[in-house]
N, C-alpha and C positions, 0 to 999 in steps of 0.2 A: 504494501499500499504504501502510495506516494505523500508526503507528507513535507510540511514546513517545519524550519528550523525554531525551537522552542525555546523561551528562555528559563523555561521549568528542568531543562535538560541539561548538566554541568558539561557535558560533550558537545551537546549544540553552542555553549556559551564559547566552548574553547575555540569551535570552528569559528563565530563570530569576530573573536578576539585574532583569532589568524587571517582571517581577511583586512579588517582594519589594518593589521599590522603591514601584512602585504600590499596594500593600497597606499600606506605611508611611506613604504620604501620607493612607490610609483610618484606620489604626490610631493615630498618632503623636498628632495633635490630640484625640484620645479619649483617651487614655492620661496625657499630658502637659499637654496643652492646655487650651482651653477648651470642648474638645468637638468633636466633627465636625459640621458642618453640610450643609447643600445639602441632598437627599432622604433620609438617614439617620436621623436624628431622628422623620421620617413613618413610616418603614416599623417602628422601635421601637414606634411608637405603635399602629398598625395592628395588629401583633403582641399586644401588650398587650391591645389590646382585645377579640380574640377569645380569648385567654385568659381575660379577665376576664367575656366575657359582653357586653360591652356593642355598642352598634351603631356599624356603620360609616359610616354616612350620615345625616344629618339626614332627620327624618321628610316633610320638607315639599323634594318636588326641585327646587322652585327655588330654595332657598338654597343658599349657599356649602359645597362638598366640598372637605375636607382632603383625602380619600383619595379618588382618581378612576379608581381597577382595579375590577375586579371581584372578588367575596368569595374567590375562590380564591385570587388573590393574597395576602390577607391570611393565610389559613389557612396557606400556605407558611411565611410571615414568622413565624406564630406557633411554630413547633418549635425556632427558634435563637433566640428572640424571648425562650424561657423561660428562657434562662439567663443571660441578660443583656445592653446594647448591646454589647458586644466580641466574644461569642462571635458574634453576630449577624452584626456587620460583618464581621469575619474569614469567617465564612461565605460572605456574598456577593461576597467578592473573590477567595474560592476558589473560586466558581462562575464568575465573570468571567475568571480565569486559566485554568480548562481550556476554558471556551467558546472563550478565545480560541483555545488549541492548537490544539481542533478544528476551528474553524471555519479555519484552515487546512489542516488534514491532508483536512477536506472537500473544501475550495475548489479544490486541485491535485488530488485524484483525481478530481473529476467535471469539469477544464478541457477533457476532452475532444481534448487534444491525442496522446495515446497515449505520451508522453515522462514521466521522472521528471525530476522539475527536482531543478536542483544545490543544496546549499544558501545561497547567494545568492541563485536567483531562488526560492526556496521561502521566504525571509525577506523578499522585496521589499515584496509585498502588506503587511504586516506592519508595513515602516518608512512607507510610504507613508501608512497609516491610521493612525500610532503617537496621532497628536492626539484621535483620535475613541475609542481605547481608554482613553487618560486621561481624556477624558470620562467614560467606563463607570465608571471606580474612583471617580473624583471626584466624582461625581453620586451613584453609585448606582443608576444607571437599569440596566433588563432588557434592553436593546435588542441587547448581545452575546451575552447567554445566547438570546432570542428567534431571532437568526440563527443561533446553533449547532444551534437545536433543529429551525428549517427545512432547514438544510443534511442534517442527519442524516433529516429524513424524506423527502427528496428521494433521497440515498444508498440507504436501504431500499428506495424505489420502485424504484431502477435495480436492487437486488438481489433484486427478486423478494417483496418483504415488504411491501403495499400498505397492509396493515390498518394494520401498527404506523408506516409513513408517515404515513397519516391520525392516527393518535393524538398524534404529535408537531406535526402543523399544529394537532390542535385545544389541545394543551398552549400551544403560543405563542397562540394566540389567546384560551383562557381566561386567560391571564396579561395581555397586552394586546391591545386589540383588533384592531388594524390587520392584523396576519396574515390575518384572514379573506380578505383580497383573492387568495390562493390559491384561493381556492375555485371562482371562474368559470373560472379556468386548468384544473384539474382536472376539471370538468362538459366544457369543450372540447377536452379529449383525452383523453375517455370512459375516463377512469381513475377505473370506478364501484367499485372495490373500498375505494380512497384515500379515494372519497366519503364512502362507507357508513362507511369508517371513522373520519372526520372528526367527522362528523355523530352517530353513537353516541358515541366518547370526548368531545364536546364536551358531550353531555346529562349524561355522566359526571362530566364535571370540573367543569360549572356546577351540577348540582342533586344529584349522588349523592354525591361526596367531601363536600362541604363540610358536608353534612346532620348527620353525626355529631356535630359542632363546633359549628354553631352553629343545630340543630336546623332539620325540613325546614321548616317555615313559616315561619320568620325567615330561611332563607337564601332563598324564594324573594319573599319580602318585599323584601326588599336589593336581589334579583337588579332587581326589579320599579324600585326607587327609583333603583338605578343606572342603568339603563336609560332612565327618563325625563329623569334629570338631565345625563345622556352624551350619549347618541345621539338622545334625542328631542326635546330643543331646540337650536332654532337662530332668530338673529334677525341685524339689522345690528349689535348689540353683538358678535357672536360666537357662538360656540358651545362645548360639553362644557365648561362650569365655568371654562374659563380665556379668558375674554373680552379680557384686557389682553393677551394673546399672540398673538391668533388672525389679527390683521391687521397685527401689529409687525413690524417687518425681522427676528424671530429666527426667524419662520416663513417656509421654503420652500417649502410644498406646491404645488401647481398651485392650487389653492382659494384659499388666499392671495394668490399671487402676480396671481392674475387678478381679485381684489379690488382690490387695489394699484394697476393699474393702470386699472382701469375706475371705480373710485369715491374720492373724496375724502376716504379714510379715512388717520387718521393712523397713521403708521408707527413712532411715539414713545410711543405709549401706553402699553407696558410699563416705563415710567422717568417718572413726572411733572413730575419736575424739569426735564424738557427741554422745550423750544419743540417746540409741533406740526409736524410737517411731513408733507405730502403729495405724491406721486408719478404720480398720475394722469394717463393721457394725455387721455383723455375722462371725461366727466362722467354715468355712467349711474346708474339705480337700483338697490337689493338683487335686487332680482326679476330684472332682465337679468341683470346680472352674475351669477348663478345659473346662467342659461340658457346665456349663453356659457362656464361652467364646465362643464356638460354636453357642450355641442358640441364643446367641446375635448378632455373626457375621451372620448365619442365617435370622434373622429378618431384620436386616439392609440391606442384598443382596437381600432379598425378597421384600423389601420396594423400594429399587431403581428399581428394574425389573417393579414392580408394577408402578412405576410412569413414567416409560421411554414409550415415544409416539411408537405409530407403524412405523413401516419404511413408509408407507402412509401419517401418519401425521407429519415427522419430517420437520424442517422448520432449517433455519439457527440460528434461537434466540434459538430452544429448544435443537440444538445439543450444542450451546455453554453452555446452564446450564446443561445438562447432561454431559457434560465431566467436568465443575467444579465440579459437584456433586461427579463426579468417581476421580478426582483428590482430594476432600476431604478423600476421604475413602480410596483411597492408601497410602494417609498419615498416619492413624490413625489405618490402618490396619500394618502397619509393626510392628514387634515385638517391636523395638525398636525407638521409635521417640523422639529424642529429641526435644531442642529447636529448633535447626537450619532446624529441618525436617519441620518445617511449614514453611521454605520457597515456598515451593508447593502453599502453600494458594494462592500466587501472582494470579494466572491466575482467580480462582472462584471469586476472590476480584475485580480482574478487569471487569467481567462479571456481577458482583452486579452494580458496581459502574455505568458500561453504563446504566444498567437499573434504577438507581436513577437519573441519569441525562437526559435518552430521553425516557423512558416509556411515553404513550400519557395519563397518569391517573396520576394527581395530589395526589389523594392519597395513590397511589402505590410508587410515585415517593419518598415521605414523610416518609411511611413506610420503605422503601429499604435505607435511609440515616441512619434512625433509627437503625435499625438490621445491618447495618455495624459499625455504632457507639457504640452499646453494644459490638460486636466482639471485637471492637479494645479497649474498657475499658478492657475488657476477658484479651486481649495478652497484656495489660499494666502492669499486675500483675504479669509479669514475671522478672519486673525490680529489681536490687537489692535492693532497699529499702523497697520491700515486703517482707516478710519473705517466706521460703522456702515451709513450711505446708500449705501456698496456693495454691502453684504450684502443690504439691500431691496431691490435689482435682482436677486437671486435668482444670485449665483456660484456655489453649491452646485446650485441647480435646473438653472443651464447647463453645467455640468461633470458631471451626471448626464445629461442630453441629449447632451453629448459623447461618452460612454462608450456610451450605449446607440446612438448612430448609429453608432459603431465598429464595435459587434456587429452591428446590422442590415446594413453592409457585410460583414462575414465571412459572415453568415449568407446572404446574396444572392449571395455571389463566392468559393464552396468552391474551394480548389487543382481543376485539372482531374484527372479518373482517370490520367492517364499520369504527370503528375507525383506525383501520391499514390503512383502504385503503383511510381513508380521511390525516391522517397523510402523507402518502406515496405521495397523490395529493399535499398536502400542500407542500412539500420538491420536489417534481418536478415541481411546478409551478415557482417558481424563476430561475430555472435551464434553462427553457424553453425562459422566458423572458431574458436570458442572452445569448443566442446563437443570434449569427450574421445571418443578415436578408441578 
């Protein structure tokens, strides 16, 4: 059951205090310091460009893009930007706070355990992903908002509103492209209404909605320029306008890790002051490395399809595990997967926490907690006390693999019908006894 934060619940109060502190991290430097840095000034610039009717991208798609998101993102930023930097920054912080709360709500509601978690269990996924949440506020990135939109879309899908679910997937994709990876999944699961909704609303968000603000032809021209510069460009140097990040240690996507292990690329290229470092196990050319990426992606995709139960065998439990794997794959399949992208592990972690707490098999509960501890230990290697060389080997990617592996095990080894019925009877009996006579 979805609910609002309560001032009578200590952990809800702690959540609100954290939101205030994280918002202060954004506003205090802007009000009393030298100005908030990271991506916030860029968002204000993009909003002002829309308000002034100026271009978001250079006319030459091969030139450097300051703003690398689709035009809709700038249009949405223009509304609070009209009132100035502080209202914009406050608005973005409020969106992150709401998205954080709703992400937890949807994650627990769709965990498939059939149980309502207690307050400490409810808060646990938020505690273990707090560093990613800090990045969302500190950097001003939208990945937490996108996660909430995607979870809302699946929640709508499960409650018989596929068109609206598709619109949420479309909105997330129109803001930052990598959620488009949900599209093949919807087709495979024959969610045709959600597929249609996603296609129709993606057209609305990309072409119709920006047109009154940018002009139809201007918007189409900018979309074409953005596509050529971001999606249609790829070389040995990199892709998507951020060559210095593509092969560096900060990127833990499947693409980046494969290229670092198969080609002598410098994983310190994001910082010219550092000496070049390589970590390749073999020395292949760019084209061959890309073929290996495709082969790995095909094998992972085929493996995912193999473990997905048929429609007749789907249960709320298996659906939660299936979606958890999907979120893991969408995270690491993005060409650029920086530290904050792994915020999307919130939902898979929540599903595993429910299995660790509520699975009727004691050995399975212990093994699931062990898998979560291993994944948490791997993610801790991202702390600044550890060298970047460790992160270059893909600590977050490895943690994602552990989490996805745990979900695969659970989807292949559900509790037996006898155990499940016994558990259900044990849960139902106290409820029956509490009914008024």
